[in-house]
N, C-alpha and C positions, 0 to 999 in steps of 0.2 A: 793983243801980243800974240805971237808966233809960238804955238807949242810944242813944248820941247821933249824928246823921249827920256831923259832924266826925271822927269818929274813924274812919270807915267808908275802907276803903281803895278796894276793889275794887266797881264799881258791882252787878255779880252774884257771888255765890255759886257757882261751879260744881261744887265739892267735896261729899262727903259722906264717910262713914266708912270707907265701903267702896272709896276712893280713899286710903285712905292704910294703907301699910301696914309692919310694923316686922320688921328680921332682927336676930338677934345673931351676932356674929363675932367671937368671942374675946370679950374683957371689954367689948369695942364693941356698940353699939346703932346700926342705919343705919336711919332712916327712906328708904321709897319712895314719892311724892308722883307718882300720876297720873294728868294735870289732862286733863279729856275735854273732846272740841271739841265748841265752843258750838253749839248749833241755830241757821238763821236768825234763828231771829224771838228769840232770846238776844244778837245784834249787833248793836250792836258792843259788847265790852266795854273798858271806860277803867279809868283810877285815879284819883285825887284830885279826885273831880267834875269832871274834865274833860274834856270828849267829844272835840275835836279836838287837844288838847295832850296825852292819857293814854293814844291807843289805839296800840296795838302787833300786829304781827303775827309771828309767830313762819317767820323763813327757812331753814331747814337749819342755817346754822350759827349764827344769832340769833335775837336779834327787832329787828326796825327799826320804827321809827314812821312809821305808817300816815299820807298823803295827807290832805289834805282830801274828795280826790275819792274816795278809797278809805271815807272813813269811810261821806260820803251815799250806795254803793254799797250800803255793809251796809242801812243805814236804811232803802232804796228795798225791798230784798231781803227785811227784818224783816217788812212787812203782808203783810196775808192776801191783801190783791186788789193783784193785780199789777200795772208802770206801766203794762203794754198796755193796762189796763180804763179808766183815765183818759181824761175827755171833754176835749176840744179845743175852749172856748165860742170862740172867736177863727176858727173853718171854720163852714162847712155844708157841706151834701152835696154842693156843687158839686165837691168837691175830689178827688171821687171819680171815676176814670178811667170811664167807664160801658166801654169795649173790654173793660179788667181785671177789670169785676165781671161780666160777661154771657160771658167765658172761665172763668170761677170757677165761673158755674152752669152752663155747660154740661158744665164737668166733673163736676160734683156729681148734674145729670140722669143722665149716663154713667154712674157710680158707683153708685147711688139711685134710678133711675127711678120709684121709689114714694113717693118723702120725701114731706114733708105740705109742706114748706118752695119746694117749684118752686111752687105756686101763691099763694105772698105775694107783692103789688108788691115792688120793687126795695130802697122803705125799709121795711118791714117785713124783708122778707129781711137787710137791713144789722143790723138792730136783731137780730134775731134768733139770727144767727149772732157776733155779739161785733161786729162795725164799727162798730156807731150805739149810743148810749143817747141817754135822753130828758133833757136838761140841764134845772138845777132853774129856769129858766126859760120851760121848758115846752117848750122847741124840741129836735127831731132835730139831733143833731152826734155829726160822726164820734170816733171812739175812736182812743186812739193806734195804735192794732192796725187797723183800718179802715186807716189813713194809710197805713201801713206794706204792706198788702197788695193796697190796689188806690190809692192817691195817686199820684202823678207827684214824682220824686224833690227839683225846685225846691219842690212845696210839703213835703215830708217834712223837707229839712233846714229850713226854716221853721221848726218845730217841734222838729228834734232835730238840730241844726247838724254834730253828732260820726256822722250815719250817713253810710257807706259801704258802699258789696257789691264786690268788685273778684274776676272770676275769673282766674286765668295758666294758660295751657297751654303748656310745655315741652316739647317733642316732639324739637326741634330743638337740639343743643349751639350750633351754630352762630349762631345768631339767639337773642333776649332772648327770646321769647316767640313759639308758633306763632297764639296764638290766645286775646284777650283780651276779657272783659266786664267792664262798669263801669259802676257804676248813674249816674256823673257823664257820661256821653259824650255825654247830650240828645236819640242814637238812638231810644230806647226807654223807658218808663215810668220806668224802674232801681227797681220797686218790689219786696217780694217774693218774692209770687207769681211774675213775671214773671222774676225772677233765679234763680228756683228750678224751674220747668221748661226755661229756657236752660242752665241751667248742666248739671241731671241731665240732658238729653237728651245735650249734647258728653260728660261724662264715661261713661254709657252704652255709645255708638255704639265706645271702645275697647274695653271688656270685652267678653273671651271668653265666646261665646252660643254651648254646646251646642247642637246638633239633637233637636229633642224636639217629640211632639206630645201635646197633648189632640185627642183622636178625630180628625179631618183637619185640624187648627189646630196650627200649629207654636206652641210655647211661646217667647217669647224672654225672659219676667222670670225669671230667674232668683236663686236665693239672694246669688249674689253683686251681681245690680240691687240687690237688693233692698234691702242692708245695707246699702250707699251711698246709698241714697233716704234710710234712717234714720241716718247720720250726718249729711248734706247738712239732713232739716229739726230734729236734736238741736240744729245749730249756729244753725240761723235761731232758732228758740223759748227758744232760753237763752243769746241774744247781751244785751250790756246794749248800747242804744241810744245811750246818752248819755257813754258811755266812747270816747275817740280809740280811732283805727286801725282802727275796724269789721273788716267780716269778710274773709277773705284768706282764697281757694282756691287752692292750688297743686297742679298734676298735669304729671306726667312721665312717660317710659315705665313708670319702674316703681315709681312710689309716689303717694298724692295728700293733700296737705297740707290740713288744715281747721284754721283759726282765727277764733274767736270772741272780740271785745270780752267782761269777765266772766268771775267767776271759776265753780267745781263750788258753786252753793246745797247740794245734799246731801252734797256732799264726795268728793271721789275714790274711797277708800274703799268707800262705800254706794253711788256707782256701777257701781263696777265687779262689785259683787255684783249688786247689780239688787233690781226688787221693790216699788222705789217710784219714785213718777214724782212730780216737784215743778220742771215749767218754770217760765224766768225770767218767758214770756210767755205764761200763759193762756190769752189767746185766738186768738192765732197760732195754739196747739197744735189748739184746738178746730177751729179753719177747715181746718188739715191731717188732722185725724183725718174732718170730713166728708167727704172725697175720698179716704177713706179709706191716707190715707199719715201716719207716725209710730204709735208705740205708748206708748198710755198705763201698761200696765201695771208701767212704768219694766225692763223687759228688754231694751231695744234696744239699749246698748252691750255685755251680755253675750252677746246675738243675733251681736253685729260679730264679737267675737272668738271663736266658735264656728263660724261659717262662715270664716273665716282659718285656723282649724285645722283645718276637714275642707279643706280646700284646699292644705295642708301647706304654708299662707304664714308668712312670720315674723308673733309675734303684733302687734299693736296695738297702740301707744305712745301712753299719754293722760298730758300735762305742763299743769302747773299754772306762770303765771308771775303777778309782784305789783310794783306801781306801774309802768305801770297793769293792773289785773287782768286776765287772758288764758287762755285754756283752748286747746289745741290735741292733735287727733287726727289720728297719721301712722299712713297703712294702704300698709303694702308689699307690692307682688306678687311680690317675690322669694321662690323657694320657700326652705327652711328645707336646712340639710346633711343630706343625706340618713345612714343610720347608714354607708352602702359610702365615702360620702365623711368620715363622722367616723373611720373603721375608716383611712382612709389618711392622715388627719392625723395621725392617734398614729401611725402605721407612720413615720411621717415623724419625728416629735418624738422617738420612740426611736430612730432614727438618726443624729440628728444629737447628741441625747445619748450616744449611743457613741462616734459620732465624737469628740465634743469630751473625754471621758474617755479616751478613747485616746491623743487629743492631748498632753494631761495625764500620762498615765503615761509617753510616748515623752518630756517634756521631763523629767519627772523622773530617769530611767534618760539622757538626756545631762547631766543636771547631776553624775549619778554617776559617769558617764565622763570630764569635763572636772577635776573635783577629785582622781579617780584619777592623770589623766596626767600631771595639773601635782606631785601629791607623788612619784610617779617619777623626773621629768623635769628637776622644776624651772622655774626664768622660762623660759618659750614665748613663739616669736608664735604668731599667729592661726591662720596656714596650715599649721602645723604640729599645732597641737591639731585644728583639720577634719581633715585629715586621717588622723588616728589616730582617730578615735572617727565619721570616713565622713557629715559636713555638708559645707555651704558655709561658706566664710568669714564669708559676712554673718548667714544663722544663727549661727557658734558665735560672731562678736561680737556679736549678741543674748542669748543664754545669757549667754555671760563678764560685760555688768552686769548681768544679775538676780539673778545668785547672790552669795548672801552669804559673805564673809568669802578674797574675791577683790581683790588690789588688780594695778597695772601701773605701768608707767614708760615714758618715752621719749614721743616725740610720733608724731601718729597715723599717721606712714605705717612709724614704725620701733617699734612699743608691743609691749611685753612682759607678759606673766603671773604672775603668781606666789600664790602661797600665804598666805595670814598664819598664823603660827604661834599654834595656837590654847592 
């Protein structure tokens, strides 16, 4: 019978025979179906031929309906040409801040003095690095990447209204923040290049730098500095600038938290394994790579974990949030508990457990002593019982209430206890 699309429940079948396993348990057969993660080019997966109404996402406890913005984010990620490659027809190259561009070219020249791009005009250079492209009308126009990297914030937000960069330094608990860099402040360009160098400098100056020489020159760029720089670039090149809330970086004495809008394109599991690089903004990644910044081999995040392990610090934590999509990397500068500290904690727990056990045993002994006294002496006052078992009247009164099979008569001031007949 010819298959009809009206019987099609899901828009794409992610399952194969290897995803289904059966187990015999007694007389029952249990089927286990492992549903693989959809690749970004397969998303969004939806049901009932309804792209926006039939798209759901797993969120730990269950599935929730994806918002229209989340579906659009999946569609943007599905195509091979990343969104930062888009040519902006409404702008010409006048939106490129020339000081930012010259600053970038100087960084590039210092890193690779022999590079052939140095001979090019600004316009040719922008095209080569992916910051500009020739439009269908034959005009040279900036790309999204070029606008983000070299534009001014007021022009960037004309094209990307949700664009927002925020660095908060909170080193003094008595103040809300000790330093802040906002893309919307108006006293600097507010673009990604200038944000990166400003923030990287502020973070780096507070990282401990061991004294190290390369010949007679002091080397200040440690693995920690490189790891933090990698984390910052990873945030910028994987941000989805069409999603609200923007990039937020929070630094305090003991930690650095880096957040960007957008989910992890290759999935959290693959990102932690490394080996695959799939940035959301490929042209931005290319521009950072030309300065020797960023890691194309996909080993950036695993390297950060290794640096933290080498320092004996608590492991970094990667978290994903949805609706809106958001990724957070938390870097803790606190040392892990040492073996000595762990052993001390273990001893404390053992001592506490022994103390509780001893208290329980003593209580049971007191139960037996109270019942024995009442059996021998019959109805008795609390003070008489307490004196006999060598406890305070207050403690004895608590125990009398806890022991089953004991009753009392009289008021609070003249209460006497006795054993019920068994």
